[in-house]
Each structure stands twice: as C-alpha cells, then as structure tokens.
C-alpha positions as CSV (number, residue, x, y, z in Angstrom):
1,M,40.2,-44.1,-27.2
2,Q,38.2,-41.5,-26.3
3,Q,34.9,-44.0,-28.1
4,A,35.8,-46.4,-26.0
5,T,35.6,-44.5,-22.8
6,A,32.7,-43.0,-23.6
7,A,31.2,-46.4,-24.4
8,I,32.1,-47.2,-20.8
9,L,30.7,-44.0,-19.1
10,F,27.2,-44.2,-20.7
11,P,25.8,-47.4,-22.1
12,H,23.7,-47.4,-24.5
13,D,20.8,-48.6,-21.5
14,D,21.8,-45.5,-19.6
15,L,21.5,-42.7,-22.8
16,M,18.0,-44.8,-23.9
17,E,16.9,-44.3,-20.1
18,A,18.0,-40.2,-20.5
19,R,16.0,-40.1,-24.0
20,R,13.3,-41.4,-22.5
21,V,12.6,-39.0,-19.9
22,L,13.7,-35.8,-21.8
23,H,10.7,-37.1,-24.2
24,L,8.7,-37.7,-22.1
25,E,8.9,-34.6,-20.3
26,A,9.1,-32.7,-23.8
27,E,6.2,-34.6,-25.0
28,A,4.3,-33.3,-21.4
29,I,5.0,-29.7,-22.2
30,C,3.5,-29.8,-25.1
31,Q,0.4,-31.1,-23.6
32,L,0.6,-28.4,-20.7
33,A,1.2,-25.7,-23.9
34,Q,-2.4,-27.2,-25.5
35,S,-4.1,-27.2,-22.4
36,L,-3.9,-24.1,-21.7
37,D,-7.6,-22.1,-22.2
38,G,-9.7,-19.3,-20.9
39,I,-8.0,-19.9,-17.1
40,F,-4.8,-18.4,-18.0
41,E,-5.2,-15.3,-19.3
42,A,-7.8,-15.0,-16.1
43,V,-4.8,-15.5,-13.8
44,L,-2.9,-13.3,-16.1
45,N,-5.1,-10.5,-15.4
46,L,-5.3,-11.5,-11.6
47,L,-1.5,-10.6,-11.4
48,L,-1.3,-8.0,-13.1
49,E,-3.7,-6.6,-10.9
50,T,-2.5,-7.2,-7.8
51,K,-1.2,-4.0,-5.9
52,G,1.0,-5.7,-3.6
53,R,3.1,-9.1,-4.6
54,V,2.8,-12.5,-5.8
55,V,3.4,-14.6,-3.1
56,F,4.1,-18.8,-3.8
57,S,3.9,-21.4,-1.9
58,G,4.3,-25.4,-2.0
59,I,5.7,-28.2,0.1
60,G,8.3,-30.7,-0.4
61,K,9.5,-30.3,-4.5
62,S,6.6,-28.0,-5.2
63,G,8.5,-25.7,-3.0
64,H,11.3,-25.9,-4.1
65,I,10.3,-25.2,-7.5
66,A,7.3,-22.2,-6.0
67,H,11.5,-20.6,-4.8
68,K,12.1,-20.6,-8.1
69,I,9.6,-19.1,-10.2
70,A,9.5,-16.3,-6.9
71,S,12.5,-15.8,-8.1
72,T,11.6,-15.4,-11.9
73,F,9.1,-12.8,-11.0
74,S,11.0,-10.8,-9.1
75,S,13.5,-10.7,-11.7
76,T,11.1,-9.9,-14.9
77,G,8.8,-6.6,-13.4
78,T,6.8,-8.8,-11.4
79,P,7.7,-8.4,-7.0
80,A,7.3,-11.6,-5.6
81,F,8.3,-14.0,-2.6
82,F,8.0,-17.6,-1.7
83,V,7.3,-17.9,2.0
84,H,7.2,-22.1,2.9
85,P,3.9,-23.3,4.1
86,S,4.8,-24.4,7.7
87,E,6.6,-21.3,8.5
88,A,3.8,-19.8,8.0
89,S,1.7,-21.1,10.4
90,H,4.1,-20.6,12.8
91,G,3.8,-16.1,12.3
92,D,5.1,-15.5,8.3
93,L,1.4,-15.4,7.5
94,G,1.8,-12.1,8.4
95,M,3.6,-11.7,5.8
96,I,0.9,-11.7,3.0
97,T,-0.9,-9.3,2.7
98,Q,-4.6,-8.3,0.8
99,E,-3.1,-6.6,-1.9
100,D,-1.4,-9.9,-2.7
101,T,-2.2,-12.5,-4.4
102,L,-1.4,-16.6,-3.5
103,I,-0.2,-19.1,-5.7
104,V,0.2,-22.6,-4.3
105,L,1.6,-25.5,-6.4
106,S,0.9,-29.0,-5.3
107,Y,0.7,-31.7,-7.3
108,S,-2.0,-33.8,-4.9
109,G,-3.7,-30.7,-4.2
110,E,-4.3,-32.3,-0.6
111,T,-0.9,-31.4,1.2
112,A,-1.7,-31.0,5.3
113,E,1.0,-28.7,5.6
114,L,-0.9,-25.4,3.5
115,S,-4.6,-25.6,5.2
116,D,-3.3,-23.1,7.3
117,M,-2.6,-21.3,4.5
118,I,-5.9,-21.7,2.4
119,S,-7.4,-20.6,5.8
120,Y,-6.0,-17.4,5.7
121,A,-6.3,-16.5,2.4
122,K,-10.0,-17.8,2.3
123,R,-10.4,-15.5,6.1
124,F,-8.9,-12.4,4.4
125,G,-10.1,-12.7,0.9
126,I,-6.4,-12.9,-0.3
127,P,-7.2,-14.5,-4.3
128,F,-5.5,-17.4,-4.5
129,V,-4.3,-19.2,-7.7
130,A,-3.6,-23.1,-7.5
131,I,-1.5,-25.4,-9.6
132,T,-2.2,-28.6,-9.2
133,R,-2.8,-32.3,-11.3
134,K,-6.9,-32.6,-8.8
135,H,-8.8,-29.9,-10.3
136,E,-11.1,-31.8,-7.7
137,S,-8.6,-31.8,-4.9
138,V,-9.4,-29.5,-1.6
139,L,-6.3,-26.4,-3.2
140,A,-8.4,-26.7,-6.5
141,K,-11.6,-25.9,-4.9
142,A,-10.5,-23.3,-2.5
143,A,-8.8,-21.1,-5.3
144,H,-10.3,-18.7,-6.9
145,H,-8.3,-19.7,-10.2
146,T,-6.4,-23.5,-11.5
147,L,-4.1,-24.1,-13.2
148,V,-4.8,-28.1,-14.0
149,L,-1.2,-29.4,-15.2
150,P,-2.3,-32.4,-17.7
151,S,-2.3,-36.0,-16.8
152,V,1.3,-37.6,-17.7
153,P,3.0,-39.9,-15.7
154,E,5.9,-39.2,-13.9
155,A,9.7,-40.1,-15.7
156,C,11.1,-42.0,-12.7
157,P,10.0,-45.6,-13.7
158,M,8.9,-46.5,-10.4
159,G,6.3,-43.1,-10.6
160,L,7.3,-41.7,-7.2
161,A,9.9,-39.4,-7.0
162,P,8.4,-35.9,-8.6
163,T,9.9,-35.2,-12.2
164,T,7.8,-34.5,-14.9
165,S,4.9,-32.9,-13.0
166,T,7.8,-30.5,-11.5
167,T,9.1,-29.5,-15.2
168,L,5.4,-28.8,-15.9
169,M,5.4,-26.7,-13.0
170,L,8.5,-24.8,-13.5
171,A,7.4,-24.1,-17.9
172,L,4.3,-23.2,-16.7
173,G,5.5,-20.6,-13.8
174,D,7.8,-19.7,-17.0
175,A,4.8,-19.0,-19.0
176,L,2.5,-16.7,-16.5
177,A,6.8,-14.4,-15.9
178,V,7.0,-13.8,-19.6
179,A,2.9,-13.6,-20.2
180,L,3.6,-10.9,-17.6
181,L,6.8,-9.3,-19.0
182,K,5.1,-8.7,-22.3
183,R,1.9,-7.8,-20.9
184,R,3.7,-5.2,-18.8
185,G,6.4,-3.8,-21.6
186,F,9.3,-4.5,-19.2
187,S,12.3,-3.4,-22.0
188,E,16.1,-4.8,-21.9
189,I,16.4,-1.2,-19.9
190,D,14.3,-2.6,-17.0
191,F,16.0,-5.7,-16.8
192,K,19.4,-3.9,-16.5
193,K,17.7,-2.6,-13.7
194,F,17.6,-6.2,-11.9
195,H,20.7,-7.8,-13.0
196,P,23.3,-5.1,-12.4
197,G,26.1,-7.9,-11.8
198,G,28.2,-10.7,-13.5
199,R,28.1,-10.8,-17.4
200,L,24.4,-10.3,-18.3
201,G,24.3,-7.1,-16.4
202,K,27.8,-5.3,-18.7
203,R,26.2,-7.4,-21.9
204,L,22.6,-4.9,-21.4
205,L,24.8,-1.3,-20.7
206,H,24.4,1.1,-23.1
207,V,26.9,3.3,-24.1
208,V,25.8,6.7,-22.1
209,D,26.4,4.6,-18.4
210,I,30.4,4.2,-19.6
211,M,30.8,6.7,-22.2
212,R,33.0,9.7,-21.2
213,P,31.2,12.9,-20.9
214,Y,30.5,16.1,-23.0
215,D,32.8,18.7,-20.8
216,E,36.0,16.0,-20.9
217,L,36.2,15.9,-24.5
218,P,38.7,17.5,-26.7
219,L,37.0,19.8,-29.2
220,V,37.8,22.5,-31.9
221,T,35.9,24.2,-34.8
222,V,36.8,23.9,-38.2
223,D,39.1,27.3,-38.5
224,T,40.8,26.2,-35.9
225,L,45.3,26.3,-36.2
226,M,46.3,22.4,-35.9
227,S,48.9,23.7,-33.6
228,E,45.9,24.8,-31.5
229,A,44.1,21.2,-31.6
230,L,46.8,19.3,-30.9
231,M,47.5,20.9,-28.0
232,E,43.8,20.1,-27.3
233,M,44.4,16.7,-28.2
234,T,47.2,15.8,-26.1
235,E,45.4,17.5,-23.1
236,K,42.5,15.3,-23.4
237,G,44.7,12.6,-24.2
238,F,42.4,10.6,-25.9
239,G,44.2,10.1,-29.2
240,C,41.7,11.8,-31.5
241,I,39.6,15.1,-31.5
242,G,36.5,16.0,-32.6
243,V,36.0,19.2,-35.0
244,L,32.4,20.9,-34.6
245,G,30.5,22.8,-37.4
246,A,27.4,24.7,-36.8
247,K,25.0,24.5,-33.6
248,K,27.5,22.5,-32.1
249,K,26.9,19.2,-34.4
250,L,30.0,16.9,-34.9
251,I,31.1,17.4,-38.8
252,G,34.4,15.8,-38.4
253,I,37.0,13.8,-36.3
254,I,41.7,14.2,-36.4
255,T,42.5,10.7,-35.4
256,D,46.6,10.2,-34.8
257,G,45.9,8.4,-38.5
258,D,45.5,11.1,-39.7
259,L,48.1,13.2,-38.5
260,R,50.4,10.8,-40.1
261,R,48.4,11.0,-43.8
262,H,49.3,14.7,-43.4
263,M,52.9,14.8,-42.0
264,S,54.0,17.6,-43.2
265,P,56.6,21.2,-41.8
266,S,53.1,22.9,-42.8
267,L,50.7,20.7,-40.9
268,L,50.9,23.1,-38.0
269,S,49.8,26.1,-40.1
270,Q,46.6,24.2,-41.6
271,K,43.6,24.5,-40.0
272,V,40.8,21.7,-38.9
273,E,38.8,21.2,-42.0
274,E,42.3,20.8,-44.2
275,I,43.0,17.1,-42.0
276,M,39.8,16.2,-40.3
277,T,38.2,12.8,-41.9
278,V,34.1,13.7,-42.7
279,S,31.5,12.3,-41.4
280,P,32.8,9.8,-38.9
281,R,31.6,6.7,-37.1
282,T,28.8,7.8,-34.7
283,I,27.2,5.9,-32.0
284,Y,23.8,6.6,-29.8
285,A,23.9,7.2,-26.6
286,S,21.1,4.7,-26.0
287,S,22.4,1.8,-27.9
288,L,23.9,-1.3,-26.3
289,A,27.6,-1.1,-25.5
290,V,28.0,-4.2,-27.1
291,E,26.4,-2.4,-30.4
292,A,29.7,0.0,-30.0
293,L,32.2,-2.5,-29.3
294,G,31.4,-4.9,-32.6
295,L,30.8,-1.3,-34.4
296,M,35.0,-1.2,-33.5
297,N,35.9,-4.6,-33.5
298,S,34.4,-5.2,-37.5
299,T,36.7,-1.8,-38.0
300,P,40.1,-2.2,-35.8
301,Q,40.9,1.3,-36.8
302,I,38.5,2.9,-34.7
303,T,39.4,2.7,-31.3
304,N,37.2,5.5,-30.5
305,L,33.7,6.8,-31.1
306,F,31.6,9.9,-30.2
307,V,27.8,9.5,-29.5
308,L,25.3,11.5,-30.3
309,D,21.5,12.0,-28.6
310,Q,18.9,9.7,-30.7
311,A,17.0,12.6,-30.8
312,T,18.8,15.4,-30.8
313,E,21.2,14.7,-33.4
314,G,24.0,16.4,-30.5
315,L,27.4,15.5,-29.8
316,V,27.0,13.6,-25.8
317,G,29.7,11.6,-25.3
318,L,33.0,10.1,-26.5
319,L,33.0,6.0,-25.8
320,R,36.8,4.5,-25.9
321,L,37.7,0.9,-26.3
322,H,39.5,1.3,-23.7
323,D,35.7,2.3,-21.7
324,C,34.5,-1.4,-23.1
325,L,37.7,-3.3,-22.2
326,R,37.2,-2.0,-18.6
327,E,34.1,-3.3,-18.0
328,G,34.9,-6.6,-19.0
329,L,32.6,-6.4,-22.9
330,A,34.9,-8.2,-24.9
C-alpha cells in the first residue's frame, strides 16, 4: 500500500525531472569550483582588508541570494548587511561608507536598478565586487573585481526562471564566507558568540559556561574524618565530595556509591583517604559541555565531573548531569 501511494505521489517522470535538476545544478557547481582563479584570492584579500562592513546588493532572485550571503558572512565573523537597490536610490546609499566593500549580484550585469549604486561607489571610491555571468557587462566593467559564473543552462525547462544561476551565486557566497572564516581563524568560541540561541548554541556551550564554581564545591582534605566529610557533603547537596591534596589539587572523590561500599559501624571515625576513590574522572573547563555529557552517558555511574583548568590542572568547578539536562543538552 505504501509503495503504491508513493508511486501515485511521485510518478517516474517527476523523479526523473527532479534528478535532472539536481544533477544539472551539481555539475554547474563543479564547473564553478574549477573556474576559480586568482581573482577569487584578490576578492578574499580585499574583504580581509575591509575596515568597515561588506555590503551586499542585488535585485529579484539575486537579491534574495545576496541577503542570505550577507547573513552567512555576519554569522561567521565578517560584519555584513544587505541593501536593496531601490531603497538605496531613495536614501539608503548613505548606509554605505568608504570603509565598506560592496558586492553586487546580477546574472546579466545589466540590471538598471543597480545604476545608482554603481555610480555612488565609483564617485566615492568604494571598492566593489561583481558576481555575474557576463564579463563584458556594465556591472563587470565598473567593478574592481569580477567573479564570473560559468555558462550553464538554467534548470528551468524553458531556461527562464533563475535556478542554476542562483544556486551558483549561493555556493560562491558560501565559498567566500568559509574561506574568510578560515583565514580569520574563526573558532567555535567565536561562532558561539553569534549563535547563542537554539540547539546549535546549546551544543557550543563549554563546561565553564554551566559548571558550579569553586567556592560552591563540597571539598575536604585527606586527613578529614568521615563524620566531618558527611556534614560537608550533606550541606552542599551535590551527592559527592572532592578530596584535595597538596596545592589544592584534586586527588580523590567520595560518592554515594563509595559510602554504600564502605558502610560499617566505624565509617564515621575513618579518614577520608580510606574511603575515597583515587584519580577520579575529570573534565577541563574549556571542553564542550556535550563532551562532558557524552562522558557521563558512557559511564552511567558518573553523574558529576570535577572540572580542572587545562593550564594548571587546578580544580575550578563541578559539572553535574543535572546542569547539562537543565541546559537542554540531552
């Protein structure tokens, strides 16, 4: 029944057409990759030297792509925004400064609505880059650098609707953004700054972001009596207690499980070092919180991890499974 339904919803001809479109656009992207040369490097260097922001513009479908590329740039460490050509002609040109770089997308390179923006850039010496198919177009001739798209047919069977061409523009924008990201040394920590919300932001949380700080921790020394240790453990309420050695280095841990294993009439009179588990599992403060969660999930009996500073190996905090769950990491 399910197969019959699928056949009705997706006739053979439809699947063939969909595959034709995808193969055509994939082949076009491969051609684009092969066509990149020193001009791409020159554009990359220009963007790296830009003191202001990267301003994207385009009309119609190219404008939608330009808007998306601007968003990708901004989220990966290169300040950018989109200016609509028509709005630019009615005052928004003032948003573009001489410290900015302009990137204009137009498949034909002859779009009339772009003329005011081109004139403005030329008049005030604002460097700008053209992304177009026509290397002899007005846009290409006016630009400081032109990234020329390969000559490939649109996926639209009539050859009219922008399909393959806009896919190429989008892919080229991603290539620029990622190349810039790598050249800038943009890290996971930087990425998190621009993506604090949602599941992605959660996955980029570091242990230091959600751990309990040192001054809240239940801690004792090796010669502490268990009667005192239990009071400290109960007061802090973490279900475990850290044992410190010389220079406040963590050398052991006592958990509820340790207490059960050593339960006897003499427990309270024993010293901590007789009960503790030595060399406990720990995590660095700089580690991703999802790494800590994975460690706890792989060892079910571990629900708390003491946190160390990677440089000094000193104790700095405690991460509980509950803290990870509270942040929605599970």
